[in-house]
C-alpha positions in Angstrom: -24.9 195.3 43.0 -23.0 192.2 44.0 -19.7 191.8 42.2 -20.5 188.5 40.9 -23.6 189.7 39.4 -21.9 192.7 37.8 -19.3 190.4 36.2 -22.0 188.0 35.1 -23.8 190.9 33.4 -20.7 192.4 31.6 -20.1 188.9 30.2 -23.7 188.6 29.1 -23.8 192.0 27.6 -20.7 191.3 25.5 -21.0 187.7 24.4 -24.4 186.4 25.5 -22.7 183.9 27.8 -22.3 183.8 31.5 -19.1 182.6 33.0 -19.5 179.8 35.4 -18.4 180.5 38.8 -16.3 178.2 41.1 -18.4 176.5 43.5 -17.8 174.1 46.4 -18.7 171.2 44.3 -16.0 172.0 41.8 -13.5 172.1 44.7 -15.0 168.6 45.8 -14.3 167.0 42.3 -11.1 168.6 42.2 -10.0 167.3 45.5 -11.0 163.7 44.8 -9.3 163.8 41.5 -6.2 165.2 43.2 -6.5 162.0 45.6 -6.2 159.7 42.7 -3.2 161.4 41.5 -1.5 161.2 44.8 -2.4 157.5 45.0 -1.0 156.8 41.9 2.3 158.5 42.5 2.4 156.9 46.0 1.7 153.5 44.5 4.4 153.8 41.9 7.0 155.3 44.4 6.7 153.0 47.2 7.3 149.7 45.3 10.7 151.1 44.2 11.3 151.9 48.0 10.6 148.5 49.4 11.9 146.2 46.6 15.3 145.7 48.0 13.8 144.3 51.2 11.2 142.2 49.2 14.0 140.9 47.0 15.7 139.4 50.0 12.6 138.3 52.0 11.0 136.8 49.0 14.0 135.7 47.4 13.2 137.5 44.2 15.1 136.9 40.9 15.9 139.7 38.6 12.9 138.8 36.4 10.5 139.2 39.4 11.9 142.5 40.5 11.5 143.9 37.0 7.7 142.6 36.9 7.0 144.0 40.3 8.5 147.2 39.5 6.5 147.4 36.3 3.3 145.6 37.5 1.2 149.1 38.2 2.6 150.3 35.0 1.4 147.4 32.9 -1.9 147.8 34.7 -2.1 151.4 34.0 -1.6 150.7 30.2 -4.6 148.2 30.0 -6.9 150.2 32.3 -6.3 153.4 30.5 -7.0 151.9 27.1 -10.1 149.7 28.0 -11.9 151.4 30.6 -11.4 154.9 29.0 -13.2 153.7 26.2 -15.9 152.1 28.4 -16.4 155.4 30.0 -17.6 156.8 26.7 -20.2 154.2 26.7 -21.6 153.9 30.2 -20.7 157.4 31.5 -17.7 158.7 33.7 -19.7 158.4 37.3 -19.7 154.6 37.7 -15.9 154.2 36.9 -15.1 157.3 38.9 -16.4 155.8 42.0 -16.2 152.0 41.9 -12.4 151.7 40.6 -11.4 153.0 44.1 -13.4 150.5 45.7 -10.9 148.0 44.1 -7.9 150.2 44.6 -8.6 150.4 48.4 -9.1 146.6 48.7 -6.2 145.6 46.5 -3.8 148.1 48.5 -4.8 146.8 51.9 -4.4 143.1 50.6 -0.8 143.8 49.8 -0.1 143.4 53.5 -0.8 139.6 53.2 1.0 139.1 50.1 3.8 136.8 50.8 4.8 135.7 47.4 5.7 137.6 44.3 2.8 136.2 42.4 0.2 137.4 44.6 1.8 140.7 45.0 2.2 141.0 41.3 -1.5 140.4 40.7 -2.7 143.1 43.2 -0.6 145.6 41.8 -1.7 144.6 38.5 -5.3 145.4 39.8 -4.2 148.7 41.4 -2.5 149.7 38.1 -5.5 148.8 36.0 -8.0 150.7 38.1 -5.6 153.8 38.5 -5.5 153.7 34.7 -9.3 153.9 34.4 -9.0 157.1 36.7 -6.3 158.5 34.5 -8.8 158.4 31.7 -12.0 159.3 33.6 -10.6 161.6 36.4 -9.4 164.3 34.2 -12.2 163.9 31.8 -14.8 164.4 34.4 -13.0 167.4 35.9 -12.6 169.0 32.5 -16.2 168.7 32.0 -17.2 170.1 35.2 -14.5 172.7 35.8 -15.1 176.5 34.8 -13.3 177.1 31.6 -11.4 180.0 33.2 -10.0 177.8 35.9 -9.7 174.4 33.9 -5.8 174.9 33.2 -4.9 175.3 36.7 -7.2 172.8 38.1 -6.1 170.0 35.7 -2.5 171.1 35.9 -2.5 170.6 39.5 -3.1 167.1 39.2 0.5 166.4 38.1 1.5 168.2 41.2 -0.3 165.8 43.6 1.2 163.0 41.8 4.7 164.3 42.5 3.9 164.9 46.1 2.7 161.3 46.3 5.8 159.9 44.6 8.4 162.0 46.7 6.5 161.0 49.9 6.8 157.5 49.1 10.6 157.8 48.4 11.1 159.7 51.8 9.3 157.1 53.8 11.2 154.3 52.0 14.5 156.1 52.8 14.1 157.1 56.4 11.7 154.2 57.8 13.9 151.2 58.9 12.6 148.5 56.5 11.9 145.0 57.7 9.7 142.5 56.0 6.7 143.6 58.2 7.5 147.2 57.7 7.7 147.1 53.8 4.3 145.3 53.6 2.9 147.9 55.9 4.2 150.6 53.6 2.6 148.9 50.6 -0.8 148.5 52.5 -0.7 152.2 53.6 -1.7 153.1 49.8 -5.3 152.1 51.0 -5.5 155.1 53.4 -5.7 157.9 50.7 -7.7 155.6 48.5 -10.3 155.1 51.1 -10.4 158.8 51.6 -11.0 159.3 47.9 -13.6 156.6 47.8 -15.4 158.4 50.7 -15.5 161.8 49.0 -16.5 160.5 45.7 -19.6 159.0 47.0 -22.5 161.1 45.5 -20.6 162.4 42.7 -23.2 163.0 39.7 -22.6 162.0 36.1 -21.0 164.4 33.7 -23.7 166.7 32.2 -21.8 166.8 29.1 -21.6 163.1 28.5 -25.4 163.1 29.4 -26.0 165.8 26.5 -23.9 163.7 24.1 -26.5 160.8 24.9 -29.5 163.1 24.3 -30.4 162.9 28.0 -30.7 166.8 28.2 -33.1 166.9 31.2 -31.0 165.0 33.4 -28.1 167.1 32.4 -30.1 170.1 33.2 -30.9 168.9 36.5 -27.4 168.2 37.5 -26.3 171.6 36.3 -29.1 173.2 38.5 -28.7 171.1 41.5 -24.9 170.9 41.8 -23.6 173.9 39.8 -26.3 176.5 40.6 -26.8 177.1 36.7 -30.3 177.6 35.1 -31.7 175.2 32.6 -30.9 177.3 29.4 -29.7 175.4 26.5 -25.7 175.1 26.4 -23.5 177.1 24.0 -21.4 174.1 22.9 -21.8 171.3 20.4 -22.1 168.8 23.0 -26.0 169.3 23.1 -26.1 167.8 19.5 -23.2 165.4 19.3 -24.0 161.9 18.3 -22.6 159.3 20.5 -19.3 157.8 18.9 -19.2 153.9 19.1 -16.1 153.3 16.9 -12.7 153.4 18.5 -11.5 154.2 14.9 -13.0 157.6 15.3 -9.9 158.8 17.1 -8.1 158.5 13.7 -10.9 159.9 11.5 -10.4 163.0 9.5 -10.7 166.0 11.5 -9.6 164.3 14.6 -6.5 162.2 13.7 -4.0 165.1 13.9 -5.0 166.0 17.4 -4.7 162.1 18.4 -1.2 161.8 16.9 0.0 164.9 18.3 -1.4 163.7 21.7 0.4 160.4 21.4 3.9 162.1 20.4 3.9 165.0 22.7 2.8 162.9 25.8 5.2 160.0 24.9 8.2 162.3 24.3 7.6 164.1 27.6 7.1 160.9 29.8 9.8 158.7 28.4 12.8 160.7 29.8 10.9 161.4 33.0 10.3 157.9 34.1 13.6 156.6 32.7 15.8 159.4 34.6 13.9 159.2 37.8 13.5 155.5 38.0 17.3 155.3 37.8 18.3 158.4 39.6 20.8 156.8 41.7 22.6 155.2 38.8 22.8 158.4 37.0 24.2 160.4 40.1 26.8 157.5 40.4 27.6 157.9 36.7 28.1 161.7 37.3 30.4 161.1 40.2 28.7 163.9 42.2 29.8 164.5 46.0 27.1 163.5 48.4 24.5 161.9 46.0 22.0 161.8 48.7 22.0 165.6 49.2 21.9 165.9 45.3 19.1 163.6 45.2 17.2 165.6 47.8 17.9 168.8 45.9 16.5 167.2 42.7 13.4 166.3 44.4 13.0 169.8 45.7 13.3 171.4 42.2 10.9 168.6 41.0 8.2 169.7 43.6 9.1 173.5 43.1 8.9 173.1 39.3 5.5 171.5 39.4 3.9 174.1 41.8 5.5 177.3 40.1 4.7 175.8 36.6 0.9 176.1 37.4 1.2 179.9 36.8 2.5 180.0 33.1 0.2 176.9 32.2 -2.8 179.0 33.4 -1.5 182.3 31.7 0.1 181.2 28.5 -1.5 179.3 25.7 -1.4 175.6 25.6 0.7 175.6 22.2 3.5 177.9 23.3 3.9 176.6 26.9 4.3 172.9 25.5 6.6 173.9 22.5 9.0 176.2 24.7 9.2 173.9 27.7 10.3 171.0 25.2 12.9 173.3 23.7 14.4 174.2 27.0 14.3 170.6 28.1 16.1 169.5 24.7 18.6 172.1 25.4 19.4 171.0 28.8 19.8 167.3 28.1 21.8 168.2 25.0 24.3 170.3 27.2 24.5 167.1 29.4 25.2 165.0 26.4 27.9 167.2 25.0 29.6 167.7 28.6 29.1 164.0 29.6 32.9 163.5 30.3 33.3 166.6 32.5 32.9 167.3 36.1 29.7 166.1 37.5 29.2 169.5 39.3 28.8 171.2 36.1 26.5 168.6 34.7 24.2 169.2 37.8 23.5 172.7 36.6 21.5 171.6 33.3 20.2 168.6 35.2 18.5 170.8 37.8 17.1 173.1 35.2 15.8 170.0 33.3 14.3 168.7 36.5 12.6 172.1 37.2 11.3 172.8 33.7 10.2 169.2 33.3 8.2 169.2 36.4 6.4 172.4 35.2 5.9 171.0 31.6 4.4 167.7 33.1 1.5 169.9 34.4 0.2 170.0 30.7 -0.1 166.3 30.5 -3.2 166.5 32.5 -4.8 169.4 30.6 -4.0 168.8 26.8 -5.5 165.3 26.6 -8.9 166.4 28.0 -9.0 169.2 25.5 -8.0 167.3 22.4 -11.3 165.4 22.1 -15.0 166.1 21.7 -17.1 164.9 24.5 -18.2 161.8 22.8 -14.5 160.6 22.4 -12.9 162.1 25.4 -12.7 159.1 27.6 -11.3 156.9 24.8 -9.0 159.5 23.7 -7.5 160.5 27.1 -7.2 156.8 27.9 -5.5 156.0 24.6 -2.9 158.8 25.1 -2.2 157.5 28.8 -1.9 154.0 27.5 0.4 155.0 24.6 2.5 157.0 27.1 2.9 154.1 29.5 4.3 152.0 26.5 7.1 155.0 26.1 7.7 154.9 29.8 8.3 151.2 29.8 10.6 151.6 26.9 12.7 154.2 28.3 12.9 152.6 31.7 14.1 149.4 30.2 16.7 150.9 27.8 18.2 153.6 30.1 20.3 151.3 32.4 21.6 149.1 29.6 22.4 152.6 27.9 24.3 153.8 31.0 26.2 150.7 31.6 27.3 150.3 27.9 27.5 153.9 26.4 27.8 156.0 29.5 26.1 159.3 30.6 26.9 161.3 27.4 25.4 159.0 24.8 22.5 158.2 27.1 21.7 161.9 27.5 22.1 162.1 23.8 19.3 159.5 22.6 17.2 161.2 25.4 17.8 164.6 23.8 16.6 163.1 20.5 13.3 161.9 22.0 12.8 165.5 23.6 13.7 167.1 20.1 11.0 165.0 18.5 8.5 166.6 21.1 9.9 170.0 20.3 9.2 169.4 16.5 5.8 167.9 16.9 4.8 170.7 19.1 5.6 173.6 16.8 4.3 171.8 14.0 1.0 170.3 15.2 0.2 171.7 18.6 -3.3 173.3 18.5 -4.2 176.0 20.9 -6.9 174.6 23.2 -7.1 177.1 26.2 -10.3 178.5 25.3 -12.0 175.2 24.2 -15.4 174.7 25.5 -15.6 171.3 27.4 -17.7 172.5 30.1 -21.0 174.4 29.4 -21.5 178.1 29.6 -24.9 179.3 29.2 -27.0 181.8 27.3 -29.7 183.8 29.3 
């Protein structure tokens, strides 16, 4: 007897449920969602790499440099909030496809942007559409992915974001930048966007969303044609969920705790992340480390290693212990940096490297938890709301940290960032639900 059949029969005999196998279609949806996160990391990283050249060729004021640097983040905030909600009304598939049409076009058009206003508007469009994908991509993937692999597939999205971000930094560092080269680098974001768009053509609607709308026959057809499942009724509440039309349902009784936990844990994690890595050169200068370029490369290697290695514990551990204990370790690391702020930079690099590694690993959970905190009818709205709130926190941290470094120094700056992480630690131990075995995909009774 085939091993897959034996495993399926064993599952059925104990629970009446057949575990969904990993299929080529799952890998395709995962790959296209990976591409979106790579594009996001690349888009956010490349603007920082070319801004020094653009500041000279465009004669940018400090205000325009700040606006261009934050333009994609501003778009991400509005795209996550508005289009995440729209995905609960019109479905996942349309936004999942058409947002990358605009991303590819706007990315390519950056080559012809010779004034700051045009470039700002184009990057606002890119960020807006990527914000939609932040809400729709993990939502759709979580509703298709087999439950046993959902953690590692969703967690891998953050790794691809980091790869895109680091690649943009490397290209910006080692390619001689002229005005033309800078605009070519900005426009190069159209290449991964176009590949993602082509791979997404033909992606069906989420069967979970169709079930939540009472369209059970369409959902069954998609499961049969794309996932190789029969048309038995799903063992989940999505088949009988009524569509939710009010945004306020995110804060209704029975849901509000998950929503507020998601806002606080996500914001507490990304605020130090964006602040520290946006101003890495300033921090290394403040630490008085020898050979800051080498130290920056080492930190980037720890960033990538943490993201990849962190996929194992996020898959094996429960969501609650993983989130709470990684917060505790990060809090301790920045706390040590705050206490040792006036000592040698070499000593401070030790907790800094540990923080970087653990933070990269912990960031994997930001693609997993949000999709699991909400029911199908609210998932797009909820994931979009958490992403939007986290972008506000990122903007605040990015604005405050350089002021803090110049006026208070490295010790006090790491001190208030430690308090942010401490808040995340307390909230996680107090409120974090365990969602590892939450059914967001359908498993079937035979």
